[in-house]
C-alpha positions in Angstrom: 302.8 119.0 84.1 299.8 116.9 83.5 297.7 119.7 83.0 300.2 121.1 80.2 300.2 117.6 78.5 296.3 117.3 79.0 296.3 120.8 76.9 298.9 119.7 74.2 296.5 116.6 73.7 293.1 118.6 73.4 295.0 120.9 71.2 296.3 118.2 69.2 293.1 116.5 69.1 291.8 119.9 68.0 294.0 120.5 64.9 293.5 116.4 63.5 289.9 117.0 63.8 290.1 120.1 61.9 292.0 118.6 59.4 289.3 115.9 58.8 286.8 118.3 58.7 288.7 120.2 56.1 289.7 117.3 53.8 286.2 115.5 53.7 284.9 119.4 53.3 287.0 119.9 50.5 286.3 116.6 48.9 282.7 116.7 49.5 282.9 120.6 47.7 284.6 119.0 44.6 281.4 119.1 42.6 280.1 122.4 43.8 281.7 125.3 42.3 285.3 125.2 42.6 285.7 128.6 43.1 284.5 129.0 47.0 286.8 129.7 49.4 287.2 128.5 52.8 286.5 132.1 54.3 282.7 132.5 52.2 281.7 128.7 52.7 281.2 129.8 56.4 283.7 127.0 57.8 286.3 129.8 59.2 285.2 132.1 61.7 286.3 134.6 59.1 283.8 133.9 57.2 283.1 136.9 54.9 286.4 139.1 55.0 287.6 137.3 51.9 285.8 137.2 48.8 286.4 134.4 46.6 286.7 136.9 43.7 285.0 134.6 40.9 281.9 133.6 42.3 279.3 135.6 40.5 276.7 135.0 43.3 278.5 136.1 46.3 278.1 139.6 47.8 282.1 141.0 47.6 280.3 144.0 49.4 280.3 142.2 53.0 283.6 141.3 52.4 287.1 143.0 53.5 289.1 141.8 50.4 288.7 139.2 47.6 290.9 136.1 47.6 292.5 136.7 44.2 294.3 140.2 46.0 294.8 138.9 49.1 296.8 135.6 47.8 298.8 138.3 45.2 299.9 140.3 48.2 301.2 137.2 49.8 301.9 134.5 47.6 304.2 132.7 49.7 301.7 132.0 52.4 301.0 128.7 53.8 297.5 129.1 54.1 297.0 129.0 50.5 297.9 125.9 50.1 297.0 124.1 53.8 293.8 125.9 54.2 292.0 127.7 51.8 289.6 125.6 49.9 291.8 124.7 46.2 290.7 126.4 43.2 291.3 123.6 40.8 292.5 119.9 41.0 296.5 120.5 40.9 295.6 122.7 44.2 293.5 119.9 45.2 295.9 117.0 45.1 298.3 119.3 46.6 296.4 120.0 49.5 295.7 116.2 49.7 299.5 115.1 49.5 300.4 118.2 52.0 298.2 117.0 54.5 299.0 113.7 54.4 302.5 114.0 54.8 301.8 116.1 58.2 299.6 113.6 59.0 302.2 110.9 58.5 305.0 113.1 60.2 302.7 113.7 63.0 301.9 110.2 63.7 305.7 109.2 63.6 306.5 112.0 66.2 304.2 111.2 68.5 305.0 106.9 68.3 308.2 107.8 69.0 309.5 106.9 65.4 310.4 110.6 63.9 314.0 111.0 63.0 315.1 114.8 64.4 315.0 115.9 61.0 311.4 114.6 60.3 310.3 116.4 63.5 312.2 119.9 62.7 310.5 119.8 59.4 306.7 119.2 61.1 307.1 121.9 63.2 308.5 124.5 61.1 305.5 123.8 58.8 303.3 124.3 61.6 304.9 127.4 63.1 304.8 128.9 59.5 301.2 128.2 58.9 300.1 129.7 61.7 303.1 132.7 61.6 300.7 133.0 58.0 297.5 132.8 59.2 298.2 135.6 62.0 299.7 137.7 59.0 296.6 137.3 56.5 294.6 138.9 59.9 297.8 141.5 60.2 297.1 142.6 56.7 293.8 142.9 56.5 293.9 144.8 59.5 296.8 146.9 58.4 295.6 147.6 54.5 292.0 147.6 55.1 291.0 149.3 58.1 288.0 151.1 56.1 286.7 147.9 55.4 286.4 146.9 59.1 283.5 147.3 61.0 283.5 146.7 64.7 282.2 143.0 64.4 285.0 142.3 61.9 287.6 144.2 64.4 286.6 141.8 67.2 286.4 138.8 64.6 290.4 139.5 63.4 291.4 140.3 67.2 289.7 136.8 68.1 291.8 135.2 65.4 294.9 136.9 65.9 294.3 136.0 69.4 293.5 131.9 68.4 296.3 131.6 66.3 298.7 133.3 68.4 297.7 130.9 71.1 298.4 127.8 68.4 301.5 129.4 67.7 302.8 129.4 71.2 301.1 125.5 71.8 302.9 124.4 68.9 306.2 126.4 69.4 306.5 124.7 73.0 305.6 121.5 71.4 308.0 121.6 69.4 310.6 122.6 72.3 309.6 119.4 73.9 310.2 117.3 71.0 313.4 118.8 70.8 315.1 118.0 74.0 
């Protein structure tokens, strides 16, 4: 049991570090071109999969698909709100508010002060985020196979494995907190 607890603590710490990095990265990037997408900035392990679709200095030949096209195909995907680099001040504010609300809920859960509704709200969102990121990878793999070279296929496979593990961990953690 202690190793499972340690794994949850490590994965939770990793998520917090990633969220902090995303938040500080988005703040630092606010003065740069607002059309940048997290995939084109090199932060994501899937760098180059999605072109920002609006930047004139980005080589779209290296991208699997433009962000605009993928977003139009998956408008309700939580990735666009929670992870992708905001395109304007409204999106940035919405992302900051979302991440702040998740951090607040996370703190309440781990301090033992969260209600069942708050626990459900937090974990439902975290599960959806992992499922949505998996959906984006599957979509690129299924709809754009001709655009994938071996390296991009390996990256998609690695991403599916990573988000699949995160989904499993979040689901297990949710069950732990609801028992």
